[in-house]
N, C-alpha and C positions, 0 to 999 in steps of 0.2 A: 504493500500500500504506500509506503514511504517513497519507494522508487517511482511509482505511478504519479505521485504528487510532484516529485522533482521533475519528471519528464513533462508533465502538463505545464508546470510553471515555466520551464525553459522553452517549451514549444510555443506557449502563448507569447513570451517575450520576443522570441525570434520572429513570430508573425507580426508583432507590433513594429519591430525594427525594419524587417526586410520586405514584408508583404509577400506578393506573389510575382516575382520578376518574370517577365514574358519570355526572356531568353532561356530560362531553365525549363526542362521537361517536368511535367507534373503528373503524379500517378493517376489523377482523375482523367487525364488525356488517354492514358492506357485503358482505363475502365470504359471510356467512351468508344475507343477503337474496338474493344472486345464486344461491346453491345452492338455496334454496327456489323461486325463480322458474324456474330451469332444470329442476328436478324436475317442476314442473307442465307446462312446455313439452315436455319429453321424454316424459312419460307420454302426452301427446296425439299427438306425432309417431310414437311407437312403438306406439300403441294398447294401452297397458298401464295397469293400475290397481293401484297398490301397496297400496291399502286394501281391495281386493276379492279374494275367492278365485276368482271366476269369470273374471277377465280376466288371469290370471297366466301368464307364459311366461318360464321361467328364462333361456333363451338371449337373448331380446329384452331382458330386464331387465339382464343383464350387459353387453350391447352399449350400451344406453342409459346405464348407469352409467359405462362407459368413455368415452363421448362427453362426459358431464358432467365427468369428470376432465380431459379434454383442453381443454374450453372454459374451465373455471375457471382452470386453469394459464395458458392463453393470455391470458385477460382480465387476470389478475393481473400477469403478466409485462409485458404491453403497457402497462398503466396506470402501473406503477412505473417502467418504463424511460422512458416519455414524460415523466413528471414530473421525473425526474433529468436528462434531456437539456435540458428547458426551463430548469431551475435552472442547469445548466452554461452555457447560452447567456447567461443574465443575468450570472452571475459565479461563478468557482470556489468562492468562499466561501459563496455561496448554496447551491450543491450540497452542500457539507460540512454546512451548517446543516440542510438538508433530510434528508440521510443520517442525521444525529444524531437528528432527530425520529423518523425511521422506525425506527431502531434502538431508540429508547425505546419505540415502540409495539409492537415485536415481542417485547421482553423482558417478563417477568411476575414478577420476583422479589418486589417489594414487595406486589403485589396478592395473590399466593399467601399471603404471610405475613399480610396484613391480613384476608383472608377466613377463614383458619384460626384466627386469634386471636379472631375473633368467636365461634367455637365455644368456645374456651378461656374467654372472659369469661363466657359464659352458663353454662358448667359450674361455674365458680367461684362463680357466683351461685345454684347449685343449681337452675337453670332448665332442666330436661331438655327440655321441649317446645320452647323457643326454640332450644336447642342443636341439636335435630333439624332444625329449619327452617334454621338456619345451615349445617349440614353438607350439607343437601340441595342447597344452591347450588353446591357444589364437587365432588359425587360423583354418579355415575350410578345407584347402587343405591337401593332403597327404604329410607327412613329412619324412617318413622312408628312402627315397633315396636322400634327400636334402644334398648337400654339404655345406661347411661353408658359402659360398656366398649366397646360397639359403636360409639358415636359417636366416642370417642377413637381407636379403631382405624381407623375410616374416615377420620378427619382426618389421622392420621399417614401412612396409606397414600397418600392423595392428595398430601400434601406430598412424600413420597419419589418417587412416580411423576412428578409434575409438576416436580420439580427437573430431570429430564431433558427432559420434553416442553415445559415452559414457559420454561426458562432455558438449559440446556446445549445442547440440540439447536438452538434458534434461534440461539444464539451460534455454534455450529459452522457453520451455513449462512451467517451473516453474515460469518464469517471466510473462507469459500470464495468467496462471490460478492456480498458486500454486501447491501443491502436487497432487491435483485431475488431472490436465492436465499432470503433470509430470509422474504420474503412468500410465495414459492412454498411453502416449508415450512409456513408458517402456514395457507395455503389447503388444502394436503393434510391437515394435522392437523385443520382445521375440518371438512372433508368427512368424515373418519373419525369425528369426535365426533358428527356429525349423521346420517350414513347408514351408518356402518361397523358396525352391529349385526348379530349373527348370529341375528336373529329372522325370523319369517315375512315381514315387510314388506320388510326390506332385505338378506336373505341373499344374493340375487343382484345386486341393483341396487348395493349398496354394497361388493361384494367387491373390485373393483379399487382403490377408494379405500383400503380397509382394508389390502390387501396392499402398496400403494405406501407407505402410512404406516409399515408394519412395515419395509420396505426402507430408507426414509429415516431411521428412528430406530435402525437396527441399530448403526452405529458410535457415534453420540452417546450412546446408552444405556450402552454399555460404557465410554466415556470418563467419563461422569457417575459410574458406579459406582466407577471407580478414584480419581477425584477425591474422592468421598464417603468412600472408605476412608481416604485421606490426611487428610481433614477430621476423621474420627472419632478418629484418633490425636492430631491437633493440639488437639482439644477435650477430650481426656482421657476420651473415652467408651471403649467396649470395642472397640478397634481390631482385636485378634486375633479377637474374636467376629465382627466385621464381615467379616473375610476368610474365616473358616470357614463362616459361613452363606451368604456370597456363592458360594463354591465349591459348596456343597451344594444350595442352594435357588434359584439364579438362573433356573432354568427351571420353577419351580413356578407357572406362570401360562399361560393360554391364549395370551397374546401372548408372542413371543420376547424382548420388550424390557421389559415392565412390571415384571417381578420382579427385574431387574438392580439397580436402586436400592432397591427395597423390601427385597430380601434384605440389602443392606448396612445399611440403616436398622434392620431388625429385629435384626441381629447387634450393631450398635453400641449399641442400647438394651437389649439382653439381654431381649427380649420377643418375643411371637409376633404376626404379622400375617396377613392374608388369611383363608382358610377360607370356609365356606358363606355365601352372601348372596342376598337376594331382589332380583330385577330385574323390574319391571313385574308384580309379584305372583307371579312364578315363582321357586322356590328353585333356585339353581344351586350344585351341589356343587363346591367348589374346594379345592385343596391348601393347607395352611398354609405359612407362611414364617417360619422362625426357631423358637427353642425358648422355651417359656413358663417361663423361669427365674424370672420374677416377673410379677405381674399388671400390665397396662398401666395407667398413671395419667395424670391430666390434664397434669402437668408434662412428659410426653413430647411434647406438642404443641410446647412451647417448645424442647425439645432437637432435635426434627426441624427446626424453623425455623432453629436455629443451624447445623445441618448444611447446610440449604439455602443460607444466606447465605455460609458459608465455602466451600462447593463452588462457588458462583457466582463468588466472588472469585478462587479458584484458576483457574477456567476463563477469567476475564477476563485474568489475568496470562499464562496460557499462550497465549491468542489474540494478545494484544499482542506477546508475545515472538516468536511465529511470524511475524507480519506484519513486525516490525522486522528479523528475520533474512532474510526473503524480500526486503525492500527492499535490504538490504546486498548480498545475493548477486546481485540483478538490476542493480545500479548498477556 
């Protein structure tokens, strides 16, 4: 437990310092390549074609998608476990070092801030076109026709949602089972982001991955929301508003988890998020989150990032505390 606490603390610090340099290969890229390869393989094995209307079979697609989930989790678990065992055979300190690097790779605090601040910078330069391009790198919706308010709203929403998906949830699984659990979570989350769409192509094939992602994020999303509420008070934002909007709007999303932190963020900033959005050229009608007490503004991106950082710090302290208590009780 002590070793896990040390690795988590070092990994979190490395993430804050270095972020996710684009010139370095990242394990999630490998998971993504695996998912793409398995999709092609399974389409052939199950004789389905996700891009064709003529060779569709919902039952076969769901089974194939389930096989993909099983294989991706198995490969991920096997590779991470093997690497850690090899490191342990070399020396316990080598294992701690490897665990620290893995924790660093699993967390995404600084990279989320870095990418969102690119949007902020372009908006401050009054360069809406480049701001749309920057936000398109971190959201799934269509961004070509977004106005300035739409770009800001999309950026704040993704910071709020990914505070849970990219930081608190990975930290939760690192706490429970170290890098093995952490990378399994990242694998499921990556599958959801690649094949978890409710469109014609992936409605059946990606259903199991999407449902598993919902299950794995259920507790972390709510932990993230409570920590973000505490952060909103500490940062002297609208803490009472965060609680009120959280209670009222935390289920105003198709996902049972995404609106948890978005609702807190909307309340803390005293503004309104979500609402209708275009995905792949199709308008999706979505509920709003929060009250439009004031118009959203570019500085809200910075405020959302401050919420992200303090929430992550509180989560780190909580995780380290739990590991230390567990160590004391087990000895």
